[in-house]
C-alpha positions in Angstrom: 0.1 0.0 0.1 2.5 2.6 0.7 4.7 1.5 -2.3 1.3 2.1 -4.2 1.1 5.7 -2.4 4.7 6.4 -3.4 4.3 5.8 -6.7 0.9 7.8 -7.1 3.2 10.6 -5.6 6.0 10.3 -8.2 3.6 10.0 -10.7 1.8 13.4 -9.8 5.4 14.9 -9.2 6.3 14.0 -12.7 3.4 15.4 -14.6 3.0 18.7 -13.1 5.1 21.9 -12.7 6.8 23.6 -9.9 4.0 26.2 -9.4 1.7 23.0 -9.2 4.0 21.2 -6.4 4.0 24.6 -4.7 0.2 24.7 -4.7 -0.3 21.1 -3.9 2.0 21.3 -0.9 0.5 24.8 0.5 -3.2 23.2 0.0 -1.7 19.7 2.2 -0.4 22.2 4.9 -3.9 23.9 5.0 -5.5 20.8 5.5 -2.8 19.9 8.1 -3.2 23.3 9.7 -7.2 22.9 9.9 -7.1 19.1 11.3 -4.7 20.7 14.1 -7.1 23.7 14.9 -10.2 21.4 15.4 -8.0 19.2 17.6 -6.8 21.7 19.6 -10.7 23.3 19.8 -12.0 20.0 21.0 -9.4 19.4 23.6 -10.3 23.0 24.8 -13.8 22.7 25.0 -13.0 19.0 27.0 -11.0 21.0 29.5 -13.6 23.9 29.7 -16.3 21.0 30.5 -14.1 19.1 33.0 -13.3 22.5 34.8 -16.8 23.1 35.1 -17.8 19.7 36.5 -14.5 20.4 39.2 -15.9 23.8 39.9 -19.5 22.2 40.4 -18.2 19.4 42.4 -16.4 21.7 44.5 -19.1 23.9 45.0 -21.5 21.2 46.3 -19.2 20.1 48.8 -18.6 23.8 49.9 -22.3 23.7 50.6 -22.4 20.5 52.3 -19.0 21.7 54.6 -21.2 25.2 55.1 -24.5 23.0 56.3 -22.6 20.8 58.5 -20.6 23.7 60.0 -23.9 25.6 60.8 -25.4 22.4 62.3 -22.5 22.0 64.7 -22.5 25.6 65.4 -26.3 26.0 66.2 -26.0 22.7 68.2 -23.0 24.4 70.3 -24.3 27.6 70.9 -27.3 25.9 72.9 -24.3 24.5 74.9 -23.2 28.2 75.7 -19.9 28.0 73.3 -18.8 27.4 70.1 -15.7 27.7 67.9 -15.7 30.5 65.4 -13.5 29.7 62.2 -11.2 31.8 60.8 -12.2 34.6 58.4 -15.8 33.6 58.8 -17.8 36.4 59.4 -20.7 35.8 62.4 -23.1 38.2 62.5 -25.3 39.2 66.1 -29.0 39.4 66.6 -32.1 38.0 65.3 -30.9 36.4 62.0 -27.1 35.9 63.2 -25.5 33.3 64.5 -25.0 34.7 67.7 -27.1 36.3 70.5 -27.2 40.0 71.8 -25.0 39.3 75.3 -21.8 39.2 76.9 -19.2 36.3 75.5 -15.5 35.2 76.9 -13.1 34.7 74.2 -10.4 32.1 74.2 -8.0 31.4 71.5 -9.0 27.9 70.0 -5.6 26.4 69.8 -3.8 27.6 72.7 -0.7 28.0 71.2 -0.6 31.8 72.4 -2.9 33.9 74.8 -3.2 36.7 72.1 -5.2 36.7 69.0 -6.9 39.4 66.4 -10.7 39.7 65.9 -12.1 41.6 63.8 -15.2 43.2 65.3 -17.3 45.6 63.4 -14.6 45.9 60.6 -11.8 47.0 62.7 -9.4 44.5 63.4 -7.9 44.5 67.3 -5.7 42.1 69.4 -7.5 40.3 72.2 -6.3 38.0 74.9 -7.8 34.5 76.3 -10.5 35.2 78.8 -11.5 38.6 77.3 -15.0 39.8 78.0 -16.6 41.3 74.6 -20.3 42.7 74.7 -22.1 42.1 71.5 -25.1 44.3 70.6 -27.9 43.7 67.8 -26.5 44.1 64.4 -22.5 43.5 65.1 -20.3 41.5 63.0 -17.5 39.2 64.5 -14.7 37.5 62.6 -11.5 35.7 63.8 -8.6 37.2 62.0 -5.4 35.2 63.1 -6.8 31.8 64.0 -9.9 29.9 65.4 -11.3 31.7 68.6 -13.8 29.9 71.3 -16.4 31.9 72.2 -18.6 31.2 75.5 -21.7 32.8 76.7 -20.9 35.0 80.3 -22.5 33.3 83.3 -24.0 36.4 84.9 
């Protein structure tokens, strides 16, 4: 089969002029270029589809983790304490995770007594055992690490 193809190619080249050979080579190059473009387009589409699937999967996992975290947080609040995760903003009041009141703050990892918290947008350093009073509409977010917040007994 290869010998037949080579002999056919020799016959074509022997009867054509130089400009015909250039034209044939150009056409062959154009066809190969078009085929490679189609292959790359299909590869890009396949990668984009896979990327979309991965993004959807990560979003579902994130939603499930958030739901699980919300459940744990709500159970912990009824016990009087819970762990606030780093860079998660918690609201105070009717629609928030925290009720209005006084709370004791503790560093969750215990490596240091000092930690940073963002309260109503302002970052400040706190120490384990500090008491904070939260009002309706306040927001609180640990900055440097997880913090255990406990309802103060009066």
